[in-house]
KEKE-3310 file (N, C-alpha, C; in steps of 0.2 Angstrom, whole numbers, plus 5000, padded with zeros to 4 digits):
npx = (5004:5004:5008:5000:5007:5017:5010:5014:5018:5015:5005:5003:5007:5019:5031:5046:5051:5060:5069:5068:5069:5061:5048:5033:5020:5021:5031:5043:5061:5072:5080:5074:5062:5068:5073:5062:5055:5065:5066:5064:5048:5050:5059:5052:5041:5048:5051:5038:5035:5044:5038:5026:5031:5038:5027:5020:5030:5031:5018:5017:5027:5021:5010:4996:4995:4982:4969:4969:4982:4998:5007)
npy = (4994:5011:5025:5043:5057:5068:5083:5100:5112:5125:5140:5151:5163:5170:5176:5180:5179:5191:5188:5175:5167:5159:5155:5165:5160:5146:5141:5136:5134:5145:5135:5124:5126:5130:5117:5109:5103:5095:5086:5069:5058:5054:5063:5075:5072:5072:5086:5090:5085:5093:5105:5104:5104:5116:5125:5125:5130:5143:5148:5149:5159:5169:5173:5182:5191:5187:5195:5192:5187:5189:5204)
npz = (5000:4995:5002:5003:4996:5006:5011:5008:5021:5019:5020:5013:5019:5019:5026:5035:5051:5059:5071:5075:5063:5056:5045:5047:5044:5041:5049:5045:5042:5033:5026:5026:5018:5007:5003:5002:4991:4986:4996:5003:5006:5020:5026:5025:5033:5045:5046:5047:5060:5068:5065:5072:5086:5086:5084:5096:5105:5098:5101:5114:5116:5109:5115:5121:5136:5148:5157:5170:5173:5181:5184)
capx = (5000:5007:5006:4998:5013:5017:5009:5017:5015:5015:4999:5004:5008:5026:5035:5051:5051:5067:5074:5066:5072:5056:5042:5028:5014:5022:5036:5049:5067:5073:5083:5068:5058:5071:5074:5056:5053:5070:5065:5059:5043:5052:5062:5045:5038:5052:5050:5031:5036:5048:5034:5022:5034:5039:5020:5019:5034:5028:5011:5019:5031:5017:5003:4995:4993:4975:4967:4971:4989:5001:5011)
capy = (4999:5016:5031:5048:5062:5073:5090:5107:5115:5132:5141:5157:5168:5170:5182:5178:5182:5194:5186:5168:5164:5155:5158:5166:5156:5138:5141:5133:5138:5146:5130:5119:5128:5129:5110:5104:5100:5089:5080:5063:5059:5053:5070:5080:5070:5074:5093:5091:5084:5098:5110:5103:5107:5123:5128:5124:5135:5149:5149:5151:5165:5175:5173:5188:5190:5188:5200:5188:5186:5195:5209)
capz = (5001:4995:5007:5000:4996:5011:5008:5011:5026:5017:5021:5009:5023:5017:5030:5038:5057:5059:5075:5075:5058:5053:5042:5052:5041:5042:5054:5043:5041:5025:5023:5026:5013:5001:5002:5003:4984:4985:5001:5002:5012:5027:5028:5026:5040:5051:5047:5051:5068:5071:5065:5078:5092:5086:5084:5103:5107:5095:5104:5121:5115:5106:5119:5124:5144:5150:5162:5177:5173:5186:5180)
cpx = (5005:5004:5005:5005:5012:5015:5014:5014:5013:5007:4998:5004:5016:5029:5040:5051:5059:5071:5074:5069:5067:5050:5036:5021:5016:5027:5042:5055:5067:5076:5078:5063:5062:5073:5068:5055:5059:5070:5062:5054:5045:5056:5057:5042:5041:5051:5043:5031:5038:5043:5029:5025:5036:5032:5019:5024:5032:5021:5013:5024:5027:5010:5002:4992:4985:4975:4969:4978:4992:5005:5018)
cpy = (5006:5022:5037:5052:5065:5079:5095:5110:5123:5134:5149:5163:5168:5176:5179:5182:5184:5190:5178:5164:5158:5159:5160:5162:5148:5136:5135:5137:5139:5139:5124:5121:5128:5121:5106:5101:5094:5084:5074:5063:5058:5060:5074:5078:5072:5081:5094:5090:5090:5104:5110:5105:5114:5127:5129:5131:5142:5152:5153:5159:5172:5175:5179:5187:5192:5192:5198:5188:5192:5198:5209)
cpz = (5000:4999:5002:5001:5003:5008:5012:5016:5025:5017:5017:5014:5024:5020:5036:5045:5058:5064:5077:5069:5055:5050:5047:5050:5043:5047:5052:5042:5033:5022:5021:5019:5007:4998:5001:4996:4983:4991:5000:5007:5019:5029:5029:5032:5045:5052:5049:5057:5071:5071:5072:5085:5092:5087:5092:5106:5105:5099:5110:5121:5113:5110:5121:5131:5144:5156:5169:5178:5177:5181:5182)
residu = (UNK:UNK:UNK:UNK:UNK:UNK:UNK:UNK:UNK:UNK:UNK:UNK:UNK:UNK:UNK:UNK:UNK:UNK:UNK:UNK:UNK:UNK:UNK:UNK:UNK:UNK:UNK:UNK:UNK:UNK:UNK:UNK:UNK:UNK:UNK:UNK:UNK:UNK:UNK:UNK:UNK:UNK:UNK:UNK:UNK:UNK:UNK:UNK:UNK:UNK:UNK:UNK:UNK:UNK:UNK:UNK:UNK:UNK:UNK:UNK:UNK:UNK:UNK:UNK:UNK:UNK:UNK:UNK:UNK:UNK:UNK)
# end
């Protein structure tokens, strides 16, 4: 049984964060974006796994404080 091709994580919000070094849309690095079309499916899956971890960290870093948070 053949697996479906691994889709690109691109969501067409292509803007590199100046200090984080990742795209603010898909959270890939420039190296990952540039290499994507040449990666095999296992490498793409590995990037997807890293993106899941980056997304958690990104949300924590960019979370807006709520009213009940201590200053």
